FIDRENMAR-713418 format. One line per 3 residues: number of its first residue (from 1); their letters; for each residue x, y, z of C-alpha. Coordinates in pm, 1 decimal, padded with zeros to 6 digits. Layout:
N
NUM> a> X/Y/Z | ...
***
This chain:
503
1> xxx> 04200.2/-21536.6/03232.6 | 04277.7/-21579.7/03645.3 | 04053.3/-21720.5/03837.6
4> xxx> 03951.4/-21455.1/04051.5 | 03927.4/-21248.3/03739.3 | 03644.3/-21512.8/03550.0
7> xxx> 03455.1/-21571.3/03888.0 | 03427.2/-21166.5/03996.6 | 03007.8/-21079.7/04088.4
10> xxx> 02985.7/-21487.5/04077.9 | 02808.0/-21608.8/04442.5 | 03053.4/-21815.9/04535.9
13> xxx> 03309.3/-21974.7/04792.4 | 03683.1/-22067.2/04714.4 | 03737.4/-22369.3/04912.1
16> xxx> 04080.5/-22615.6/04832.3 | 04432.3/-22537.0/04806.5 | 04466.1/-22187.7/04733.7
19> xxx> 04567.8/-22055.9/04428.0 | 04411.6/-21823.1/04154.4 | 04541.0/-22037.9/03807.6
22> xxx> 04457.6/-21884.5/03389.4 | 04158.0/-22050.4/03285.1 | 04081.9/-22089.2/02940.7
25> xxx> 03781.0/-22296.0/02877.9 | 03538.7/-22462.3/03115.5 | 03360.6/-22802.7/03025.7
28> xxx> 03140.3/-23015.9/03198.7 | 03301.7/-23376.1/03074.4 | 03567.4/-23508.5/03253.1
31> xxx> 03728.7/-23655.4/02946.8 | 03748.6/-23310.1/02774.2 | 03940.9/-23183.8/03080.4
34> xxx> 04266.8/-23062.7/03044.5 | 04496.0/-22780.8/03096.0 | 04358.5/-22450.4/03189.8
37> xxx> 04010.1/-22620.9/03146.3 | 03776.8/-22565.7/03461.3 | 03594.4/-22912.0/03534.0
40> xxx> 03214.5/-22767.6/03600.7 | 03036.4/-23077.2/03861.6 | 02687.0/-23058.1/03718.3
43> xxx> 02404.4/-23270.1/03932.2 | 02257.1/-23482.5/03690.8 | 01932.8/-23769.5/03758.4
46> xxx> 02144.5/-24042.4/03822.0 | 02509.3/-23904.7/03895.6 | 02663.9/-23636.7/04124.8
49> xxx> 02938.5/-23452.3/03938.3 | 03161.4/-23406.5/04217.2 | 03257.8/-23774.1/04166.9
52> xxx> 03387.8/-23684.9/03887.1 | 03622.0/-23403.7/03985.5 | 03943.0/-23574.2/04068.1
55> xxx> 03892.8/-23733.8/03724.7 | 03934.4/-23382.9/03579.8 | 04201.2/-23265.4/03806.1
58> xxx> 04440.8/-23550.3/03734.9 | 04360.0/-23467.3/03338.1 | 04498.8/-23109.7/03392.3
61> xxx> 04186.7/-22944.5/03485.6 | 04350.5/-22631.2/03765.0 | 03996.9/-22563.2/03928.6
64> xxx> 03674.1/-22689.5/03906.8 | 03360.9/-22580.3/04058.4 | 02998.7/-22712.0/04226.8
67> xxx> 02723.7/-22748.5/04491.2 | 02890.5/-22766.4/04820.1 | 03112.5/-22950.2/04997.2
70> xxx> 03403.4/-22994.0/04745.0 | 03456.5/-23326.5/04705.1 | 03696.5/-23453.5/05013.6
73> xxx> 04021.6/-23352.3/04986.2 | 04011.1/-23155.0/04644.6 | 04357.4/-23097.7/04511.2
76> xxx> 04246.2/-22771.3/04317.1 | 04049.1/-22459.4/04400.2 | 03682.2/-22548.6/04423.7
79> xxx> 03388.9/-22277.3/04347.7 | 03092.5/-22386.5/04608.2 | 02781.6/-22227.7/04428.2
82> xxx> 02430.9/-22257.7/04464.3 | 02294.2/-22327.8/04126.4 | 02657.7/-22496.9/03985.1
85> xxx> 02424.5/-22518.9/03610.0 | 02367.1/-22141.2/03573.8 | 02706.7/-22060.3/03753.3
88> xxx> 02932.4/-22263.7/03443.1 | 02661.6/-22097.0/03180.9 | 02729.2/-21751.9/03308.9
91> xxx> 03138.7/-21847.0/03322.1 | 03142.6/-22037.0/02963.6 | 02976.9/-21703.7/02851.7
94> xxx> 03230.2/-21486.3/02992.7 | 03496.8/-21706.8/02852.3 | 03376.0/-21679.8/02541.1
97> xxx> 03333.4/-21283.5/02534.2 | 02950.3/-21316.7/02592.3 | 02900.2/-21359.3/02200.6
100> xxx> 02496.1/-21358.3/02236.7 | 02587.6/-21005.4/02315.1 | 02765.2/-20951.8/02008.7
103> xxx> 02465.0/-21154.3/01781.9 | 02097.3/-21141.6/01625.4 | 01971.4/-21366.0/01903.0
106> xxx> 01604.2/-21519.2/01818.7 | 01509.3/-21809.6/02061.4 | 01170.0/-22010.2/01954.9
109> xxx> 00990.8/-22240.7/02255.8 | 00665.9/-22430.6/02252.2 | 00529.5/-22762.2/02350.6
112> xxx> 00451.4/-22817.1/01963.8 | 00617.8/-22673.0/01659.3 | 00980.6/-22546.4/01772.7
115> xxx> 01148.4/-22699.5/01538.9 | 00966.5/-22604.2/01225.8 | 00944.2/-22230.3/01352.5
118> xxx> 01348.3/-22263.0/01445.1 | 01390.9/-22350.9/01093.7 | 01123.4/-22073.8/00954.4
121> xxx> 01303.7/-21797.6/01207.0 | 01674.9/-21897.2/01059.3 | 01557.9/-21900.8/00672.2
124> xxx> 01351.9/-21516.0/00726.5 | 01657.3/-21391.8/00870.9 | 01863.2/-21511.2/00586.5
127> xxx> 01875.6/-21230.3/00360.3 | 01991.0/-20957.5/00608.5 | 02162.1/-21226.5/00787.4
130> xxx> 02356.0/-21477.5/00489.5 | 02614.2/-21619.8/00787.9 | 02410.4/-21700.5/01134.3
133> xxx> 02378.6/-21989.6/01371.3 | 02115.5/-22239.7/01372.8 | 02059.7/-22441.4/01699.8
136> xxx> 01784.5/-22642.9/01758.6 | 01621.9/-23055.3/01682.2 | 01785.9/-23091.3/01387.9
139> xxx> 02133.0/-22975.3/01359.9 | 02373.7/-22709.0/01520.5 | 02554.0/-22508.4/01311.0
142> xxx> 02717.2/-22212.2/01374.9 | 02995.7/-22207.9/01075.0 | 03072.2/-22400.3/00741.2
145> xxx> 03096.5/-22751.3/00653.4 | 03144.2/-23024.5/00882.6 | 03349.8/-22868.8/01087.9
148> xxx> 03106.2/-22600.2/01186.8 | 02781.1/-22813.7/01220.5 | 02707.8/-23134.9/01444.3
151> xxx> 02433.1/-23376.0/01461.5 | 02153.6/-23268.4/01712.7 | 02258.3/-23488.4/02047.7
154> xxx> 01936.6/-23302.9/02251.3 | 01702.0/-23020.5/02132.8 | 01955.3/-22703.2/02309.4
157> xxx> 02338.5/-22770.9/02397.9 | 02469.5/-22721.7/02710.4 | 02597.7/-22387.1/02804.4
160> xxx> 02961.1/-22497.5/02796.3 | 02889.8/-22642.1/02476.7 | 02714.5/-22372.8/02336.1
163> xxx> 02876.4/-22070.2/02427.2 | 03186.4/-22165.9/02236.6 | 02938.7/-22256.8/01920.8
166> xxx> 02792.5/-21876.2/01941.1 | 03165.3/-21780.8/02020.1 | 03289.6/-21886.3/01693.8
169> xxx> 02975.4/-21812.8/01531.1 | 03061.6/-21414.7/01591.9 | 03440.2/-21446.7/01569.9
172> xxx> 03371.7/-21589.6/01207.1 | 03147.0/-21340.4/01071.5 | 02810.4/-21474.8/01167.7
175> xxx> 02567.6/-21171.5/01277.2 | 02265.6/-21400.3/01375.6 | 02145.2/-21700.7/01547.0
178> xxx> 01830.7/-21886.8/01565.8 | 01773.7/-22107.0/01928.6 | 01493.5/-22367.7/01925.4
181> xxx> 01482.8/-22345.5/02319.2 | 01313.9/-22665.7/02556.9 | 01175.5/-22616.5/02864.8
184> xxx> 01494.2/-22902.0/02994.8 | 01708.0/-22632.7/02842.5 | 01510.2/-22305.0/03056.2
187> xxx> 01487.9/-22572.7/03318.5 | 01873.4/-22634.1/03350.8 | 02027.9/-22353.6/03244.1
190> xxx> 02178.4/-22443.6/02915.6 | 02058.9/-22079.7/02827.8 | 02232.2/-21905.4/03102.7
193> xxx> 02478.5/-21635.2/02958.1 | 02237.6/-21591.1/02655.6 | 02043.4/-21291.5/02543.1
196> xxx> 01780.2/-21275.3/02285.9 | 01657.0/-20989.5/02010.8 | 01357.8/-21172.1/02019.7
199> xxx> 01201.5/-21461.9/02170.9 | 00871.0/-21644.3/02051.8 | 00605.8/-21854.9/02231.5
202> xxx> 00372.1/-22073.1/02063.4 | 00190.4/-22293.9/02292.3 | 00163.9/-22509.4/02594.8
205> xxx> 00033.7/-22851.8/02587.0 | 00090.0/-23171.5/02802.6 | 00449.0/-23283.9/02761.3
208> xxx> 00711.7/-23333.2/03018.6 | 00527.2/-23380.8/03353.1 | 00749.6/-23692.4/03438.1
211> xxx> 00985.2/-23390.8/03493.6 | 00796.1/-23099.9/03548.8 | 00549.9/-23234.8/03772.6
214> xxx> 00245.7/-23010.8/03669.6 | 00125.9/-22780.2/03363.9 | 00229.8/-22438.9/03589.3
217> xxx> 00569.7/-22553.8/03597.6 | 00619.9/-22641.0/03296.4 | 00479.7/-22299.2/03233.7
220> xxx> 00708.9/-22154.8/03418.6 | 00986.4/-22352.5/03279.5 | 00892.4/-22162.0/02915.0
223> xxx> 00839.2/-21799.4/03091.0 | 01227.3/-21812.7/03156.8 | 01295.5/-21765.2/02848.1
226> xxx> 01143.8/-21416.0/02880.0 | 01367.2/-21307.1/03147.0 | 01695.9/-21374.3/02896.2
229> xxx> 01544.2/-21054.6/02668.8 | 01820.1/-20774.6/02604.9 | 01695.2/-20431.6/02725.8
232> xxx> 01529.2/-20337.9/02401.8 | 01429.8/-20701.1/02295.9 | 01074.0/-20818.3/02183.2
235> xxx> 00823.1/-21100.3/02354.9 | 00639.7/-21268.8/02052.9 | 00349.1/-21474.1/02194.2
238> xxx> 00055.3/-21667.8/02071.8 | -00276.5/-21500.7/02214.4 | -00492.6/-21820.4/02082.1
241> xxx> -00319.3/-22063.5/02308.8 | -00495.1/-22029.7/02708.2 | -00104.3/-22006.9/02852.3
244> xxx> -00030.5/-21749.8/02607.0 | -00278.4/-21516.6/02704.7 | -00147.4/-21590.5/03115.3
247> xxx> 00200.6/-21488.1/03000.4 | 00051.1/-21200.8/02784.5 | -00046.0/-21071.2/03152.0
250> xxx> 00314.9/-21055.9/03265.0 | 00500.2/-20876.3/03006.3 | 00553.0/-20492.6/02927.6
253> xxx> 00313.9/-20449.4/02610.5 | 00549.9/-20178.4/02473.2 | 00793.8/-20482.4/02364.8
256> xxx> 00574.3/-20718.4/02283.4 | 00322.6/-20876.0/01977.3 | 00031.6/-21076.5/02054.5
259> xxx> -00002.5/-21326.5/01731.4 | -00349.3/-21443.5/01594.0 | -00493.6/-21672.4/01348.6
262> xxx> -00837.2/-21480.5/01450.4 | -00828.3/-21119.3/01356.9 | -01143.2/-21082.4/01531.3
265> xxx> -00917.1/-21081.1/01864.1 | -00750.2/-20722.2/01829.7 | -00357.4/-20898.1/01878.7
268> xxx> -00091.6/-20726.3/01757.2 | -00022.6/-20925.7/01427.8 | -00305.9/-21093.2/01302.9
271> xxx> -00272.4/-21399.2/00988.6 | -00554.3/-21480.3/00779.6 | -00540.1/-21801.6/00676.1
274> xxx> -00605.3/-22019.5/00368.2 | -00542.4/-22413.4/00354.7 | -00573.7/-22594.5/00090.0
277> xxx> -00389.4/-22932.0/-00044.2 | -00125.2/-22747.1/-00182.7 | -00017.2/-22572.4/00087.3
280> xxx> -00089.4/-22251.0/00303.6 | -00205.9/-21932.8/00177.1 | -00138.2/-21713.7/00451.3
283> xxx> -00203.8/-21272.4/00482.1 | -00050.8/-21138.1/00816.4 | -00104.1/-20789.2/00967.6
286> xxx> 00072.8/-20563.8/01167.0 | -00195.9/-20363.4/01315.9 | 00021.8/-20075.8/01485.8
289> xxx> 00209.4/-20045.8/01155.8 | 00002.8/-20142.0/00844.8 | 00236.8/-20341.7/00742.5
292> xxx> 00124.6/-20675.2/00528.5 | 00264.3/-20958.0/00477.0 | 00162.3/-21238.3/00193.1
295> xxx> 00276.7/-21568.0/00244.0 | 00273.5/-21903.6/-00012.7 | 00389.7/-22183.7/00105.9
298> xxx> 00414.0/-22560.7/-00001.1 | 00372.4/-22650.7/00423.5 | 00076.3/-22835.8/00512.2
301> xxx> -00189.1/-22796.1/00745.1 | -00337.7/-22562.3/01039.2 | 00023.8/-22616.0/01256.4
304> xxx> 00213.2/-22477.8/01005.6 | -00001.1/-22225.8/00969.2 | 00034.7/-22129.7/01312.0
307> xxx> 00428.5/-22122.4/01285.4 | 00417.0/-21944.3/00983.5 | 00251.6/-21663.0/01163.4
310> xxx> 00498.9/-21706.0/01433.7 | 00798.6/-21698.8/01240.4 | 00649.1/-21378.1/01049.8
313> xxx> 00548.2/-21198.5/01400.1 | 00918.9/-21218.5/01526.9 | 01007.8/-21097.8/01131.9
316> xxx> 00821.0/-20800.8/01191.8 | 00944.9/-20722.6/01548.9 | 01316.1/-20750.6/01399.1
319> xxx> 01238.3/-20463.1/01127.0 | 01277.7/-20677.5/00850.8 | 01090.4/-20600.4/00552.7
322> xxx> 00730.0/-20733.1/00441.5 | 00811.3/-20876.6/00111.9 | 01113.8/-21007.0/00206.9
325> xxx> 00917.7/-21228.7/00503.0 | 00712.6/-21293.4/00268.6 | 00949.7/-21451.5/00026.4
328> xxx> 01148.4/-21636.8/00244.2 | 00933.9/-21792.9/00421.7 | 00730.3/-21883.9/00164.2
331> xxx> 01083.7/-22075.5/-00025.1 | 01080.9/-22328.1/00303.1 | 00945.8/-22647.9/00078.7
334> xxx> 01048.9/-22921.7/00340.0 | 01062.4/-22917.8/00723.5 | 01203.4/-23314.0/00768.0
337> xxx> 00999.9/-23487.9/00943.7 | 00719.9/-23238.8/00968.3 | 00430.8/-23359.4/00734.3
340> xxx> 00718.6/-23484.0/00531.6 | 00592.4/-23626.5/00218.4 | 00705.1/-24003.7/00144.6
343> xxx> 00657.6/-23956.6/-00292.3 | 00519.7/-24276.4/-00463.5 | 00297.1/-24437.4/-00742.8
346> xxx> 00057.1/-24631.2/-00569.3 | -00151.6/-24282.9/-00513.6 | -00130.2/-24258.4/-00165.5
349> xxx> -00016.1/-23934.9/00003.8 | 00177.9/-24059.9/00271.5 | 00330.3/-23831.9/00558.6
352> xxx> 00570.4/-23878.2/00796.0 | 00546.8/-23672.3/01182.9 | 00723.0/-23645.8/01476.3
355> xxx> 00438.7/-23552.9/01669.3 | 00453.4/-23812.9/01984.8 | 00270.4/-23554.1/02216.6
358> xxx> -00157.3/-23523.3/02213.4 | -00171.3/-23178.8/02087.4 | 00092.8/-23250.7/01818.6
361> xxx> -00097.1/-23576.9/01715.6 | -00442.2/-23419.7/01725.6 | -00284.0/-23104.1/01503.8
364> xxx> -00131.6/-23347.8/01240.6 | -00452.9/-23596.1/01209.7 | -00675.0/-23252.7/01227.8
367> xxx> -00479.4/-23163.0/00876.6 | -00472.7/-23497.4/00729.7 | -00866.0/-23532.8/00805.4
370> xxx> -00891.3/-23266.6/00615.5 | -00673.5/-23371.2/00329.7 | -00833.4/-23746.5/00306.2
373> xxx> -01133.5/-23594.6/00267.6 | -01066.0/-23345.6/00000.5 | -00914.7/-23658.8/-00204.8
376> xxx> -01191.3/-23908.5/-00121.8 | -00979.6/-24132.0/00050.2 | -00954.8/-24230.4/00417.6
379> xxx> -00691.5/-24156.7/00692.2 | -00455.5/-24433.2/00860.9 | -00239.8/-24335.7/01132.6
382> xxx> 00029.6/-24596.9/01299.6 | 00225.3/-24407.6/01590.5 | 00300.4/-24525.1/01898.5
385> xxx> 00389.1/-24350.5/02279.0 | 00784.2/-24360.5/02423.7 | 00855.6/-24570.8/02721.3
388> xxx> 00978.4/-24409.7/03037.8 | 00754.7/-24142.2/03007.9 | 00443.0/-24001.6/03093.3
391> xxx> 00232.8/-24304.1/03069.0 | -00045.4/-24018.2/03075.3 | -00103.9/-23930.7/02747.2
394> xxx> -00163.8/-24277.2/02622.6 | -00475.2/-24333.0/02677.2 | -00512.0/-23980.2/02598.8
397> xxx> -00331.8/-24016.7/02242.5 | -00506.2/-24346.6/02168.7 | -00856.6/-24133.4/02188.2
400> xxx> -00743.3/-23871.7/01957.3 | -00651.2/-24101.8/01740.3 | -00935.4/-24341.8/01747.5
403> xxx> -01168.0/-24009.7/01667.7 | -00984.5/-23830.7/01369.7 | -00865.9/-24165.0/01185.0
406> xxx> -01060.2/-24432.9/01017.9 | -00782.0/-24711.3/01042.8 | -00555.8/-24644.9/01388.7
409> xxx> -00197.2/-24911.7/01408.0 | -00063.5/-24916.3/01709.9 | 00285.9/-25014.3/01733.1
412> xxx> 00613.9/-24945.3/01882.6 | 00794.1/-24619.9/01923.6 | 01126.3/-24601.3/02177.5
415> xxx> 00952.7/-24832.3/02434.1 | 01343.3/-24773.3/02669.1 | 01352.5/-24974.5/02914.5
418> xxx> 00946.1/-25081.4/02928.6 | 00754.3/-25389.3/02809.4 | 00654.3/-25273.0/02414.9
421> xxx> 00302.1/-25494.2/02476.2 | 00261.4/-25344.7/02784.6 | 00252.2/-24948.8/02644.1
424> xxx> 00051.5/-25053.3/02326.0 | -00240.8/-25206.8/02539.7 | -00231.2/-24861.1/02776.8
427> xxx> -00259.1/-24618.6/02403.9 | -00510.9/-24895.5/02217.5 | -00744.4/-24882.7/02556.8
430> xxx> -00780.6/-24510.8/02445.7 | -00870.7/-24592.9/02118.3 | -01127.9/-24889.8/02215.6
433> xxx> -01242.1/-24629.7/02470.1 | -01368.5/-24407.0/02147.5 | -01537.0/-24658.0/01987.1
436> xxx> -01272.0/-24813.6/01738.7 | -01080.9/-25134.3/01751.0 | -00668.1/-25070.4/01682.7
439> xxx> -00478.6/-25333.5/01497.2 | -00185.0/-25372.1/01713.6 | 00109.4/-25485.9/01551.0
442> xxx> 00441.7/-25440.9/01788.8 | 00698.2/-25473.3/01509.3 | 00694.3/-25072.1/01336.8
445> xxx> 00855.4/-25179.0/01048.2 | 00567.5/-25437.1/00997.9 | 00319.1/-25151.3/01144.1
448> xxx> 00399.6/-24943.2/00836.6 | 00405.1/-25199.1/00573.3 | 00082.3/-25327.3/00650.3
451> xxx> -00082.8/-24981.8/00696.0 | 00080.3/-24887.4/00288.0 | -00046.9/-25263.7/00218.0
454> xxx> -00416.9/-25177.4/00339.3 | -00441.6/-24840.9/00258.3 | -00558.2/-24783.8/-00124.2
457> xxx> -00550.2/-24463.3/-00392.9 | -00677.6/-24165.4/-00236.6 | -00603.7/-24225.3/00093.4
460> xxx> -00354.9/-24049.7/00350.1 | -00140.2/-24274.6/00584.1 | 00030.9/-24056.3/00839.1
463> xxx> 00343.1/-24221.7/01049.4 | 00347.4/-24072.1/01348.6 | 00657.5/-24023.1/01633.7
466> xxx> 00978.7/-24074.0/01507.7 | 00930.7/-23772.8/01209.5 | 01313.2/-23703.7/01120.2
469> xxx> 01496.7/-23997.1/01376.5 | 01681.6/-24237.6/01268.1 | 01673.5/-24445.9/01503.7
472> xxx> 01472.3/-24723.7/01750.9 | 01522.7/-24767.5/02085.7 | 01445.1/-25100.2/02278.6
475> xxx> 01560.9/-25260.4/02610.3 | 01844.2/-25035.2/02604.3 | 01929.7/-25098.7/02225.9
478> xxx> 01945.6/-24778.5/01997.5 | 01894.5/-24939.8/01665.4 | 01899.2/-24800.7/01331.8
481> xxx> 01595.2/-24702.4/01222.9 | 01371.8/-24434.3/00995.7 | 01029.6/-24440.7/00946.0
484> xxx> 01091.7/-24221.1/00585.9 | 01376.1/-24549.6/00448.0 | 01087.4/-24811.5/00550.6
487> xxx> 00819.9/-24605.8/00391.1 | 01007.8/-24544.9/00074.7 | 01083.5/-24943.9/00063.9
490> xxx> 00761.1/-25058.9/00146.6 | 00593.1/-24837.7/-00133.9 | 00900.1/-24945.7/-00402.9
493> xxx> 00789.5/-25299.8/-00347.8 | 00379.9/-25240.3/-00375.3 | 00506.7/-25006.9/-00715.1
496> xxx> 00641.2/-25352.1/-00836.6 | 00377.8/-25556.0/-00675.2 | 00119.5/-25387.9/-00833.5
499> xxx> 00291.1/-25292.5/-01172.0 | 00350.2/-25649.6/-01261.2 | -00036.8/-25734.5/-01159.4
502> xx> -00116.2/-25518.1/-01436.1 | 00064.9/-25702.5/-01694.8
***
């Protein structure tokens, strides 16, 4: 495609040497620039993409786009645009043939539950769309085998990466895609050029204030997803969340489904839940049509009931049969790092969860508090807070842990450039203010081992914060670390020790 055709309708000013080169792709990474690949000079927190234009041109880039002014003595046509990220996404979609228009597209946003709900929506789409894509925290999947999957480096890929993946999915016979949509993705225009058939809003609680500044600004970024709906697309919104209700006030009612776990609210879709130690029994009713979805899920806790209801509501909005929805959702037995059980022979219920923000930790501990009570045991929690992130949530998470758990172990969780002991002190202060003295063990492996050694048969042990992650970031070093593997090793040692003690 000629540059002039590609940029048609784009608010831009072409500067630099005249020309109308052929463009066949776009990248934001100068190392991937080459013949026919336009370079998008995106602004970053620390680096200005314009500093890499010369490198991209040396590699063969026929043109570039970015903010004004263009780099001095630019050697190729340069498109000056007000919002380089938005422009890059729109051009990437155009080059890819606007693949989202050829797919049934589902997007999920919210502070907590995005990953689980995205996986649930992907599963429920499977009957009608056996070949489909999934893009989220756990994986990018757009094709078959290793050639069509990639470990996720962030929740949502950059637009220059996402659009070619969606195109490959559509060209390979795929008919649907589910995307986990973070506030950063919406803020940084990673979803530019995407159009959705259904968009789901789960909840909004404190997180990412180091980036967004205020809850209002955070909400507005999340709300952008609903401006990407196709004509006739559906908004699916949690009416039990205060920010969800605010969103409902601004959406057209005729294409919106409000869902609620409280039947008395009169929401469009309601769920009646009966949680147990074995999982969740959920009856979902769509008021307008009388559709009833019965779900028997092995997933645990009230937060997962909300996730199941959200996924069922999205499926109902897309017109999927109720019986099919219930069967597909009930088949999801585990979501990696989300209340994931670690099997053992010492009588403990050990659960690994990604909860790393106040509301998520509270949801997990309320769920596991009920499980511990049902088992007649105590509740232990091991967690920390990330470094170089919102410090305000640290004492709040300490307070939540102290109020809901019987034993609190504060440890490290990606301290990054901060001193681990300083982070732990802030978390521990919140626990002490709530009347509980926490145990502080900075070495995360040792903290997990000590918590498991202290627990007794019938107890519940929650390892919170890392979930599916397989690394720990300390002082600029990224080292292998997996809570699940550490717990398995420690539990195997306990099984051996207790077995020998019986002999």
